C-alpha positions in Angstrom: 92.4 117.7 96.2 91.2 115.9 92.8 94.2 118.1 91.1 96.6 116.9 93.8 95.4 113.2 94.1 95.8 113.1 90.1 99.1 114.7 90.3 100.4 112.0 92.6 98.9 109.3 90.3 100.9 110.5 87.3 103.9 111.0 89.6 103.8 107.7 91.1 103.0 106.4 87.7 106.6 108.0 86.2 108.6 106.4 89.5 106.9 103.1 88.5 107.6 102.9 85.0 111.3 104.2 85.5 111.4 101.3 87.7 110.7 99.0 85.4 113.1 100.3 83.1 115.6 99.9 85.8 114.8 96.3 86.2 115.1 95.3 82.5 118.3 97.4 82.6 119.9 96.2 86.0 120.9 92.5 84.4 122.4 93.9 82.0 124.3 96.4 83.9 125.3 94.2 86.4 126.8 91.7 84.3 129.1 94.4 82.9 130.2 95.3 86.1 130.1 92.4 87.8 134.0 91.4 87.1 134.8 94.7 88.4 133.3 94.5 91.5 134.8 91.2 92.3 138.7 93.2 91.8 137.0 96.2 93.8 138.7 95.2 97.2 142.0 94.0 95.8 142.1 97.0 93.6 141.8 99.5 96.4 144.1 97.6 98.8 146.8 98.3 96.2 145.6 101.8 95.3 146.4 102.2 99.6 149.3 100.4 99.8 151.1 100.9 96.6 150.0 103.8 94.7 149.5 106.5 97.6 153.2 105.8 99.1 154.2 106.8 94.9 152.2 109.8 95.1 153.7 111.0 98.3 157.2 110.3 97.0 156.4 112.6 93.9 154.8 115.3 96.1 157.9 115.0 98.2 160.4 115.3 95.6 159.2 118.6 94.6 159.2 120.4 98.2 161.6 123.0 99.3 161.4 122.6 103.1 163.9 125.3 103.7 162.5 127.7 102.0 160.8 130.9 103.4 157.3 130.7 104.6 156.9 127.1 104.8 157.4 124.2 101.9 157.2 125.5 98.6 157.0 123.5 95.7 160.6 123.4 93.6 162.8 121.2 91.5 165.8 122.4 93.7 165.9 118.9 95.2 166.5 117.8 91.2 168.8 120.1 90.7 171.1 119.4 93.9 170.6 115.8 92.9 171.8 116.3 89.4 174.9 118.2 90.8 176.0 115.8 93.4 178.9 113.7 92.3 178.1 110.9 94.4 174.8 110.5 92.7 176.7 109.8 89.5 179.4 107.6 90.5 176.0 105.8 91.8 174.4 105.5 88.6 178.0 104.4 87.1 178.1 101.4 89.9 174.4 100.8 89.0 175.2 100.7 85.1 178.6 98.6 86.0 176.4 96.3 87.7 173.7 95.4 84.8 176.6 94.0 83.2 176.2 90.9 85.5 172.6 90.5 84.1 174.2 88.9 80.6 176.7 87.0 82.4 173.8 85.4 84.8 171.6 84.9 81.7 174.3 82.8 79.7 175.4 81.0 82.9 171.7 80.1 83.9 171.2 79.0 80.5 174.4 76.4 80.1 173.8 74.8 84.1 170.0 74.1 83.2 171.0 72.8 79.8 173.7 70.4 81.1 171.2 69.6 84.1 168.1 69.0 82.1 170.3 66.5 79.7 171.0 64.6 83.6 174.3 64.7 84.1 175.8 62.5 86.7 175.1 63.6 89.8 172.4 66.0 88.4 170.1 66.1 91.3 172.5 67.1 93.8 173.7 69.6 91.9 170.3 71.5 91.3 170.0 71.5 95.2 173.8 73.4 95.5 173.1 75.6 92.5 169.7 76.8 94.0 170.3 76.7 97.8 172.1 80.2 97.2 169.0 82.1 96.0 166.8 81.0 99.3 169.0 82.8 101.4 168.7 86.1 102.8 170.9 88.6 101.0 172.5 89.7 104.1 173.6 86.5 105.5 175.0 85.8 102.0 177.0 89.2 101.8 178.5 88.5 105.3 179.6 85.1 104.3 181.8 86.9 101.3 182.9 89.9 103.9 184.9 86.7 105.5 185.6 85.1 102.0 186.4 88.4 100.4 188.6 90.4 102.9 192.7 91.1 103.2 192.9 88.0 105.6 189.7 86.3 104.3 189.9 82.6 103.2 190.4 83.3 99.3 193.3 85.4 99.9 194.6 82.6 102.4 194.3 79.7 100.2 196.0 81.9 97.3 199.0 82.3 99.8 198.9 78.6 100.8 199.2 77.7 97.1 201.9 80.6 96.3 200.0 82.9 94.7 200.3 85.5 97.1 201.1 88.1 94.5 197.6 88.2 92.9 196.0 88.4 96.4 194.0 91.8 97.1 191.9 93.6 99.3 188.6 92.6 96.9 185.9 94.9 98.8 188.2 97.3 100.7 189.7 98.4 97.3 188.2 100.7 95.1 188.8 99.0 91.6 187.8 95.5 92.9 184.3 96.1 94.8 181.9 97.3 92.4 183.2 93.7 90.2 183.1 91.8 93.5 180.0 92.7 95.0 179.1 91.6 91.0 180.6 88.2 91.4 178.2 87.9 95.3 175.4 88.5 93.2 175.8 86.5 90.4 176.5 83.7 93.1 173.0 84.2 94.5 170.9 85.1 91.4 171.7 82.6 89.0 170.1 79.5 90.8 166.4 81.7 90.3 167.2 81.4 86.5 168.7 78.3 86.3 165.2 76.7 87.7 163.4 79.1 85.7 165.1 77.8 82.3 165.2 73.8 83.6 161.3 74.2 84.6 160.9 75.4 80.7 163.0 72.7 79.3 161.1 69.9 81.2 157.9 71.2 79.5 159.5 70.8 75.8 159.3 68.1 72.9 161.9 65.3 73.2 161.0 64.1 70.5 162.1 67.2 68.2 165.3 66.8 70.2 165.7 63.5 68.8 164.9 64.4 65.5 167.7 67.1 65.6 170.0 64.4 66.5 168.9 61.8 64.0 169.5 64.3 61.8 172.6 65.1 62.4 172.9 68.2 64.1 175.6 68.2 67.1 175.1 69.2 70.6 176.3 72.9 69.8 173.2 73.5 67.1 170.5 71.3 68.7 170.5 73.8 71.3 171.3 76.9 69.8 168.5 76.6 67.0 165.8 74.6 69.1 166.4 74.6 72.5 167.2 78.7 73.4 164.6 79.8 70.9 161.9 78.1 72.7 162.7 79.9 76.0 162.8 83.0 74.1 159.8 84.5 76.7 161.4 82.8 80.1 164.8 84.3 78.6 163.3 87.4 78.4 161.3 87.3 81.9 164.6 86.9 83.6 166.5 89.4 82.2 163.9 92.2 83.2 163.5 91.0 86.2 167.3 90.9 86.8 167.7 94.4 85.4 165.2 96.0 87.5 167.1 93.3 90.2 170.3 95.6 89.9 169.0 98.7 90.2 166.7 98.5 93.3 167.2 95.3 95.0 171.0 95.2 95.6 171.0 97.5 98.7 171.8 94.6 101.2 175.0 93.5 99.4 176.3 96.5 99.3 175.3 97.7 103.1 176.5 94.5 104.7 179.5 94.0 102.9 181.0 97.5 102.2 178.4 100.2 103.7 179.2 102.3 100.2 182.9 102.1 100.7 185.8 102.8 100.4 184.8 106.7 99.8 181.7 106.2 97.9 183.2 103.6 95.6 180.5 101.0 95.6 177.6 103.7 96.3 174.3 102.7 94.2 171.4 104.6 93.6 169.6 103.0 96.4 172.1 102.9 99.2 172.0 106.8 98.3 168.8 107.3 98.7 169.2 105.7 102.0 171.9 107.9 103.1 169.9 111.2 102.1 166.8 109.9 104.0 167.9 108.9 107.6 172.0 109.7 108.0 171.9 113.1 106.1 168.4 114.0 107.0 167.4 115.6 103.4 164.3 113.1 102.3 164.0 115.7 99.4 166.9 114.5 97.6 165.8 110.7 98.7 162.4 111.0 97.1 164.0 112.6 94.1 166.5 109.9 93.7 163.4 107.2 94.2 161.6 109.2 91.2 164.3 108.2 88.7 165.0 104.8 90.2 161.1 104.3 89.4 161.3 106.3 85.8 164.2 103.5 85.1 162.7 100.5 86.6 159.2 101.8 84.7 160.7 102.0 81.5 161.8 98.5 81.6 158.8 97.4 82.3 157.3 98.6 79.4 160.0 97.6 76.9 159.4 93.9 77.7 156.0 94.1 77.4 156.4 95.8 73.7 158.5 93.1 73.1 156.1 90.7 74.5 153.6 92.3 72.3 155.1 92.2 69.4 156.2 88.9 69.3 152.7 87.8 70.0 151.4 89.8 67.1 
């Protein structure tokens, strides 16, 4: 019994010493992990909402459901996608829509600078320019269906002023459908850029611009060498956001305006995903294109982060 008591006492002393050590270490350990504890609920929520679906989409893209004996892992979906000419037509159309980004950037900068200089009626113009960007995409798309149809408002006006020779079926012609959609996108998205640029312009030191004017700089030199360089970070952000938008946020325009037609002429990658997921009942191919789209968008985001890091260094 004495041996047992001595053993228990030694064991209790051992646990007591460990507890004391933990009490000494715990405050420092808690200070280290405390920020991560606050972030843990949001991180878990993001993991469930975003990362889990992404993992499932990647998994689905490699499943061949028609295989004998049940689904198997295969690259067959990617092979079918890359052999489909409609997919490459969608890639081409997305690439053409990306050309609207520099147009939007230059136009947004020009309008923002004019509003910054407070031309007559600039508050009214600011409201009119920003208003389309808060409208729903289907609303804007349907409005332009009535504007750009063969018997739409634009063609009617052209005929009334004697320019009927240049009327077109703007959204029903394979040649003009993508430029027409691009025009609608510019109309809606340029207001977002104007507000971003104008907000940054409002924070600039006006004394620098006044000093440039006193030194004899004209309007072009003042904004080219002073104003625009100070907007570099905002311009970069806007360009990257719009690049991603041209890849993964133009489905609403195509669906409401053309439905992917005529003859797949306005099909984009998003519309291709929707068709195969819900119309053709081939979710594996839809998942494969979604993964490709995710990779392209990730490349743009990483490129932006690298450019920003280089600028800060």
